[in-house]
N, C-alpha and C positions, 0 to 999 in steps of 0.2 A: 285452429282448423281452417283449411282452405274453403273457400266459398265454392258451392256447387254451380257449375256453369250450365250443365244440361242434366235434367231429369228425364229419364226413359221410362215410360209406363208400358208394361207388358202384361195384358190380360191372358190368362192361361186356363184352358179347359181341356183335359185329357190329351196332353201334348207330349207325353213321354218319348214319342219317336222323333221329335223335332228339337226339343229343349237343348240338347247338347250344342248343336250348331248355333242356336240363338244365343245362348249363354256365352259361349266361346268367342263369338264375334263381338259381343259387348266387352268382355274382359280384355280383348286384345286391342281395343281402341287406343289411338295414339293420344286422344284427349283423356287425360286420367281423372279431372275434376268433375266427375259424373256420379249420378246415383241411378240405379237400376231397379225399379219397383215393379216386382212380379206380383200380380193379383191373382191368387189361385181361386177360381171361381166355381168352387165345387166340384173339382175334379175327382174322379172315381178310381183313376189309375194311380201310379206312384209319381205324378208330376210334382207333388208337393215335397216329397222326399228328395227328388233330383235338386230342386232349387235349395233346399236346406243343406244338401251336401256341399254346393258351391258356396252357399252363404257362409259357411264355416270358414272357407277358404279366401273369401274377399268380402270385406265390410261394405262394398259399395252396393252389394245386393241386398234389397230389402223385400220381405215377403209379406203380404197380407193375405190372409186366409177367410174367405167368406162363403156363404151359402151361395149356390148358383142364382145369380141375378141377371145374366146376360152380359154380352160384351160392352155395352154402353155404360151400365153401372160398374163394371169393373174399371174401366177406364176412369170414370169419376172418382172411384175410391182412390185410384193412384194419384190423379190431379190433386186431390184434397190434402194429400200428405207431401207432394212434391215441394222440395227445396230449391230447385235449380233456377237460375235466371231464365232459362228457356225450358220448354217440355217438348218432348218428342214421344213418339208412339211406335211400338213394333206390335205385329201379331206373334203369337207364341211359335209359329212356323217360319218366321222371317230370320234373315241373317244380314249383316251389313259389312261393307268393306272396312278395312282398319282405321282409315283416315276420314271415314264418313262424317262423324260427329264433329271432328276437329275443323274440317272444311266448312260444314254448315255454320258452326258456331263463330269462326272468324269472319265470315262474310256477313253473318247477321250483326255482329259488333260493329264492323267496319261502317256499315251503312245504317245502323240503328234501325232494324228492321223489326216489325211485330211478328211477320210471318216469313218464313223463307221455303219455298216449295223446290224440291230437287227432281231430277230425273229419278226413274225406277228401272230396275232390271228385274224382269219377271222370269221365273223358271227354276228348274232344278235338273239333276242328272246330266249337266253338260248342255242343255238346251236354254238359250236365254234370248229374251226380247227386250230391247230398250224402249221405254215409254217416255216421252215428254209430257209435261203438263199442257193444258189448253191455252194458257196464257202466253203472251210474248215473253221471250227470253230477255233477261236483264232489265226488266222495268221494275220501277218501285212504285207501288200503289199506296195512296193515302188512306187514312183511317176511314173515310167516308166510303171509299171504294171497297174496302175490305168488309166493313159491316154490311154494306147493301148487297155485295156480289159473292165474296168468298165464304163468309160465315154462313149465310142461309145455305149456300151450295153444300158446304160440308155437312150441315145438319140434316138436310131434306134430300137432296138429290144426289150428292156425292159424285157428280161426274168430274170433279177434280181429282178422281181417282181414289183416294183413301186418306186417312189422317196420318198414316205412317211414312209418308214421303215429305214430311214437313217438320219444322221446328217452330214453335210458338213462343212469344215472350210471355212468361208467366204473368206478368202485371197486365198484359192485354187480355189474356183469357179471364182474369179476375174482372176487369172492367166490363167484359161482354157477357158475363154469366148472369 
């Protein structure tokens, strides 16, 4: 079996209107050594059935069903079973470009990064805004900086925008928990 390069965790709550775009963008990735962990957080619509349908077609989709515990607990449930060298996150209404994971993974491996932050494109229905992160581009921060500035920001303030425009080395997440 091929080693998993990236695990993507997707909390799901009543997302039937968005899941197709999300799932399709994951299945179309140019990086194939991935797993996509959908955490159904007590949805009352047919989100679960939609994921199960695609799960039958592609073994990279993993489904966890749990009672509604909120997005943070859903993400944690996914992280707890993730096998990837890196972990990324999406919200259930997100979709990504076909080469997104491959580009992030190649850069992270090349520079042995614990966290890699990407630009994001916000929008739907043909209206998009590109948003940069607040840190300087192409800088590599050491673990001390990350632990002091980035991790607390993500956990408390989240003005680094969101968890879903980054990939995190799984071993780094395990060290900081």
